[in-house]
N, C-alpha and C positions, 0 to 999 in steps of 0.2 A: 672368930672374926676372920672374914675373908679379905685379903688385901687385893686391891685393884692394881692392874698394870695399865700402861697407856693403851694397850689393845682393847681394854674393857671400857674405855671412856666413850661417852656419847658425843655427839657433835657440839653441844653447848659446853660440855666439860673440856673438850679439846680446844675450842675457841678461847675459853677462859684460861686454860693453861698457856696457850700461845700469847695471849695478852699479858699474862704474868711474866712470861719469858721476855717479852718486849720491854716491860717495865724494869725487869731485873737487868737487862742489857743496858738500858738507859742509866739506871742507878750505878752500875759498874763503871760505865763511861764517865759519869760525873765524879765518882769517888777516885777513879784513876787520875783524872785531871787535877783534882784537889790535892792528891798525894804528891804528884809531880810539881804542882804549883808551890806547895808548902816546902818542898825540898830545894827547888831550883828557881822559883819565881815565876811570875805570870808569863813573861816573854818566852822563856824556855819551855814552859808547859804548852803554850800555844804552838810553838814550832814542832814539838813532839806530837801534839794532837793533830796538826795538819798532815804530818807524814804518816801517822797511823791511819787516819781516816781515808787518806788517798788510797792506801793499799787495801784497807778493809772494803771500801766502796767497789773496787775492782773484783775482789773475792765475792762479795755479796751479789754483784751483777752477774757474774759467771754462774754462780749457784742457782740464782733465780732462772736464768735462761735454760740451764740444764734441767732443773726440776720441772719446769712448765713447757719444755720443748719449744721455747721461743726462738724463732729464726732471727739471726743477727741482722739488725738494720731497721732504720726508719723511726720516725717520731711516734707512730702508733705502738711499736714494740717498746720504746722507751717509756711511754705512758703506762703501758701494762706492767712493765717491770717495776716502776716506781710504786705501783699499788701493792706490790708484794714485799716491799722493804719493811724492816722491823718498825720503823717510824710510823708507817701508815696505820697501824692498829691503835696507836696511842696519841696521835696528833691529827687534827682536822686539816685536810689538804684538799685542794681542788685544782682544776685546769681551766684556763680561759684562753681565748684567742687561738683556738686549735685549728690547724690546717694540715695539709699533707707534709709540709716542710717546716712547721713551726708550732710551738705551744708555749704557754706561760704556766709554770707550776707555782702554786702559792701555798705557803704554810699559814693557814688561816688560824689555827690554834697550835701553840707550841708549849709543851709541858715545861721545858726548861725556862723559857722567858716568862711564862705565867707564874711559875714558882718564884722566880726572882722578883717579879712585880709584887707578889703577895708579901714578900719579906722586905719590901721597900728598897730593893736594890736596883741599880740601873740595868738597862738591857745589857745582856752579855754580847760583846762585839764579835759575833760568830762569822762575819763575812769572810775572813781569810780561810777559815775551816770549811765554810760552805762552798767557796770556789773550788777548793781541792776535792771536796766530797762529790759535788754534783758534776764537775767537769770529768773526773775520772769515772764515775758511774756511767755517764752518758757516752763517753768515748769507748767504754767497754761494750756497751750495747751496740754502738755503731761509730766507728772512727770518724765518720763525716760530721757527726753532731757537734756543734759548737755550743758553748754555754756562756751566757751573759747574765750577770747579776742585775736585776731590776732594782731591788732594794733589799738591804739586810743590815741589821745592826752592826756597826754603829751608825749606818746611814739612817736618816729619818724614813719612816714608813707610815702609811695611813693606818688608821685604827682597824681596818678590815682584814689586815694580814700582817704577819711578822716579817716574812721574807718572800721574795718572788724571784724566780729564775726563768729566763727565756732560753729555750732550746731551739736551735734551728739548723737546717741544712741549707747551705747556699745553693741556689739554683745553678745547674750546670751552665757553662758558657754556651751561647748559641753557636750552632755549627755554621761554618762559612758557606 
């Protein structure tokens, strides 16, 4: 029997492995949260999660930029980088209202929220974590980018998406 290495995998096998890695990452994230929650309670787990995801988002953004030679700056660069995040392979996402200085990013399908719904659980109130996650990711791509939550649990949201985030760069002040 000949054992394969990663160098021997074809495109489909590599994409499958990457999808599995994304799912494993998400499982680890959830298990980590549950362990902290079980030991210290939901409030403390949420605080730890926010701090961890803020740092993780910056690391992820920097690695994506380096891996794909993305030039720091702008909404287009942010949109490209968001497509290379671990979440992108395992959650349905889209962009609407795109312009040079603005876009709205939506999580159309969210594995975490959909799993909770199947178990009869309420939406996970991920807004505080999302604010830390997306604002730090965006600022790493371009310090001028500001992030605003359009909707995210525990906020009500339409059936068409779980959360939505507006990213924008304020237009420069007109010259005198």
